[in-house]
C-alpha positions in Angstrom: -3.3 20.6 -33.6 -6.1 22.3 -35.6 -7.1 24.4 -32.5 -3.5 25.3 -31.9 -3.1 26.4 -35.5 -6.2 28.6 -35.3 -5.1 30.2 -32.1 -1.6 30.8 -33.6 -3.2 32.5 -36.7 -5.4 34.7 -34.5 -2.4 35.8 -32.4 -0.4 36.5 -35.6 -3.2 38.6 -36.9 -3.4 40.6 -33.7 0.4 41.2 -33.7 0.3 42.4 -37.3 -2.7 44.7 -36.6 -0.7 46.3 -33.8 2.3 46.8 -36.1 0.1 48.3 -38.8 -1.6 50.6 -36.3 1.8 51.8 -35.2 2.6 52.9 -38.8 4.8 50.0 -39.8 4.5 48.8 -43.4 3.7 45.1 -43.6 5.4 43.0 -46.2 4.1 39.8 -47.9 6.8 37.8 -46.0 5.5 39.2 -42.7 2.0 38.0 -43.5 3.4 34.5 -44.2 5.7 34.2 -41.2 4.8 32.8 -37.8 6.9 34.2 -35.0 7.5 32.5 -31.7 5.2 35.0 -29.9 2.3 33.9 -32.1 2.3 30.4 -30.6 0.2 30.2 -27.4 2.9 28.5 -25.3 3.7 29.3 -21.7 7.1 27.9 -20.7 7.2 26.1 -17.4 7.8 28.3 -14.4 11.5 28.4 -13.4 12.1 26.3 -10.2 14.9 26.9 -7.8 16.7 23.8 -6.6 17.0 25.2 -3.0 13.2 25.6 -2.9 12.8 22.0 -4.0 15.2 20.8 -1.3 13.4 22.9 1.3 10.1 21.3 0.3 11.6 17.9 0.6 13.1 18.6 4.0 9.7 19.8 5.3 8.2 16.4 4.8 7.8 14.4 8.0 10.3 11.6 8.5 11.9 10.0 5.5 15.4 10.8 6.6 17.0 8.1 4.4 15.0 9.2 1.4 16.0 12.9 1.9 19.6 11.8 2.1 19.4 9.8 -1.1 17.7 12.6 -3.1 20.3 15.1 -1.9 23.1 12.8 -2.9 21.5 12.4 -6.4 21.3 16.2 -6.8 24.9 16.7 -5.6 26.1 14.0 -8.0 24.3 15.7 -10.9 25.9 19.1 -10.1 29.4 17.7 -9.7 29.2 15.6 -12.8 28.0 18.5 -14.9 30.8 20.7 -13.5 33.4 18.0 -14.2 32.1 17.6 -17.8 32.3 21.4 -18.4 35.8 21.6 -16.9 37.0 18.7 -19.0 35.3 19.7 -22.2 33.0 16.7 -22.3 29.3 16.4 -22.9 27.2 16.1 -19.7 25.1 12.9 -20.0 22.2 14.2 -17.8 20.1 11.9 -15.8 20.7 8.3 -17.0 19.2 6.4 -14.1 15.7 5.0 -13.5 14.5 4.4 -10.0 12.6 2.0 -7.8 10.7 3.5 -4.9 10.2 0.6 -2.5 8.0 0.9 0.5 4.5 0.5 2.1 1.6 2.7 1.0 1.2 6.2 2.5 4.9 6.9 2.8 5.0 9.8 0.3 6.4 8.1 -2.8 4.3 10.1 -5.2 5.2 13.4 -3.4 8.9 12.6 -3.5 8.7 11.7 -7.2 7.1 15.1 -7.9 9.9 16.9 -6.0 12.6 14.9 -7.8 11.0 15.9 -11.1 11.3 19.6 -9.9 14.9 19.1 -8.9 15.8 17.5 -12.2 14.1 20.4 -14.0 15.8 23.0 -11.8 19.2 21.5 -12.5 18.5 21.6 -16.3 18.7 17.9 -16.9 15.1 17.5 -17.9 13.2 20.0 -20.1 10.1 20.0 -17.9 9.0 19.1 -14.4 6.0 17.2 -15.6 5.1 14.1 -13.7 3.0 11.5 -15.6 1.6 9.1 -13.0 0.1 5.8 -14.3 -1.2 2.6 -13.0 -1.9 -0.7 -14.7 -5.2 0.5 -16.2 -3.5 3.3 -18.1 -1.2 0.8 -19.8 -3.1 -2.4 -20.4 -5.9 -3.2 -22.9 -8.1 -6.2 -23.0 -6.9 -7.7 -26.3 -3.6 -9.2 -27.3 -1.5 -6.7 -29.2 -3.4 -3.6 -28.1 -1.5 -3.3 -24.8 1.9 -2.8 -26.5 0.5 0.1 -28.6 -1.2 1.7 -25.7 1.8 1.4 -23.4 4.2 2.8 -26.0 1.9 5.8 -26.6 1.8 6.5 -22.8 5.6 6.2 -22.4 6.1 8.7 -25.2 3.9 11.2 -23.5 6.3 11.0 -20.5 9.4 11.9 -22.5 10.9 15.1 -21.1 9.7 14.5 -17.6 9.1 11.8 -15.0 7.2 8.6 -15.8 5.8 7.3 -12.5 4.4 3.8 -12.5 2.5 3.3 -9.2 2.0 -0.3 -8.0 4.2 -1.5 -10.8 3.9 -5.0 -9.6 0.3 -5.1 -10.8 1.8 -5.6 -14.3 2.7 -9.2 -13.4 0.5 -12.2 -13.3 -1.0 -12.3 -16.8 0.0 -11.9 -20.4 -1.4 -8.3 -20.7 0.7 -7.0 -17.8 3.8 -8.8 -19.1 3.2 -7.3 -22.6 3.2 -3.8 -21.0 6.4 -4.6 -19.1 8.1 -5.9 -22.2 7.1 -2.8 -24.1 8.4 -0.4 -21.4 11.7 -2.2 -21.0 13.4 -1.2 -24.4 11.8 2.3 -24.3 13.6 3.0 -21.0 16.9 2.4 -22.9 15.7 4.3 -26.0 14.8 7.4 -23.9 17.6 7.2 -21.4 18.7 10.7 -20.4 15.5 12.1 -21.9 13.1 11.0 -19.2 13.3 9.4 -15.8 11.1 6.4 -14.9 10.2 5.7 -11.3 8.5 2.4 -10.5 6.9 2.2 -7.1 5.5 -0.6 -4.9 5.6 -2.7 -1.9 9.0 -4.3 -1.1 8.1 -8.0 -1.7 5.8 -7.4 -4.7 8.2 -5.0 -6.5 11.0 -7.6 -6.1 8.7 -10.2 -7.7 8.0 -7.8 -10.6 11.7 -7.2 -11.2 12.2 -10.9 -11.4 9.7 -11.3 -14.2 12.1 -9.9 -16.7 15.9 -10.1 -16.5 16.2 -6.7 -18.1 14.4 -4.8 -15.5 17.2 -5.1 -13.0 19.6 -3.4 -15.3 17.2 -0.6 -16.2 16.2 0.3 -12.7 19.7 1.0 -11.3 18.8 3.0 -8.2 16.6 1.8 -5.3 15.2 4.2 -2.7 13.6 2.7 0.3 10.7 4.4 2.1 10.6 3.4 5.7 7.3 3.2 7.7 6.5 6.2 9.8 7.3 5.7 13.5 4.8 6.6 16.3 6.2 10.1 16.8 6.0 10.8 13.0 2.4 9.4 12.8 1.5 11.7 15.7 3.1 14.6 14.0 1.0 14.0 10.8 -2.1 13.8 13.0 -1.3 17.1 14.7 -0.9 18.7 11.3 -4.4 17.5 10.3 -5.8 18.8 13.6 -4.3 22.2 13.0 -5.5 22.4 9.4 -9.0 21.6 10.6 -8.7 24.4 13.3 -9.1 21.9 16.1 -7.3 21.6 19.4 -6.2 18.5 21.3 -6.4 18.6 25.1 -3.2 17.2 26.8 -5.1 14.1 27.7 -6.3 13.6 24.2 -2.8 14.2 22.9 -1.5 11.4 25.2 -4.4 9.0 24.1 -3.6 9.7 20.5 0.1 8.9 20.9 -0.7 5.7 22.7 -3.0 4.7 19.8 -0.2 5.2 17.2 2.4 3.4 19.4 0.1 0.4 19.6 -0.8 0.6 15.9 2.9 0.8 14.9 3.9 -2.1 17.2 1.1 -4.3 15.7 1.6 -3.3 12.1 1.7 -5.9 9.4 3.6 -6.2 6.1 1.5 -3.7 4.2 1.1 -1.0 6.9 -0.7 2.0 5.4 1.3 4.8 7.2 -0.2 8.2 6.5 -3.4 6.6 5.2 -3.8 5.0 8.7 -3.6 8.6 10.1 -6.2 9.8 7.7 -8.6 7.0 8.6 -8.0 7.6 12.3 -8.6 11.3 12.0 -11.9 10.7 10.3 -12.9 8.3 13.0 -11.9 10.8 15.8 -14.0 13.5 14.2 -17.0 11.2 14.0 -16.5 10.3 17.7 -16.5 14.0 18.5 -19.7 14.6 16.5 -21.4 11.8 18.3 -20.4 13.3 21.7 -21.3 16.9 20.7 -24.7 15.9 19.3 -26.0 15.3 22.8 -24.0 18.1 24.5 -25.1 20.9 22.1 -28.7 20.4 23.2 -27.9 21.7 26.7 -28.6 25.4 27.3 -25.2 26.0 28.8 -23.4 24.5 25.8 -20.2 26.4 24.8 -19.7 26.7 21.0 -15.9 26.6 21.7 -16.4 22.9 22.3 -16.7 22.4 18.5 -12.9 22.9 18.1 -11.8 20.8 21.1 -10.9 17.1 20.9 -11.1 15.1 24.1 -9.6 11.8 25.1 -12.9 10.0 24.7 -12.9 11.1 21.0 -9.6 9.2 20.5 -11.2 5.7 20.6 
């Protein structure tokens, strides 16, 4: 606040100097008055709802999620129009959400896009996303967690409060203290911020069951399905293109076989896009091991650096 005040005074001094240089007589009141332009604040960039929806639709897969988010946006627009037509006050966004799904399914990305949509529709004053995990909320001594958690929640007011792996707040007194602190604040700031709690299906259900009030606070549930083999392959191709690499047809086929087998053998906490990232890193290491020997030959073609072969797909 001291730094902000010093910057404000400096901006005010510059403004008054320009007025004086322009021949305007400065009064005592002008010297004592801070104008809005003196405060070094840049308002958030205006965001277009259609651009937000386009960004959402460009995400691979997630057809159910996209449908849910569009329905939320449509509901907000209709309810606001109804309120205006009937002379009532529009309540804004009054829901908090559970994002339920395995890791690597884009939950954080969708939360950010939802924040942009809420801001573009004028129901939140900013598009700020405050992402937290257990370590941001919990302290090591009894009584300190409540203070820390309350402080963090207040920072999220006006935007989206995203609790990743929310189920990590269960299992001990400290996590329970954080949950118990968050619960009434979700009601206190209802309509002033949106809270999204994310996690694996079974674990997030267990967390909700730790406090009977959580069910009534998180009134909307959005399910994030695992990526299927075609969607995993599409994500892989995007990474290949971004790295300026090329798959031979045989390598393309081997890659798709790998993801089909991976998907069919997936377990409860399948890592989705993270599996693709790990596989892509392994493929590039396989390519490096192959090229290390080939590049020593006098007839080596440097174009080989950008080509992925089926033997790299192991």
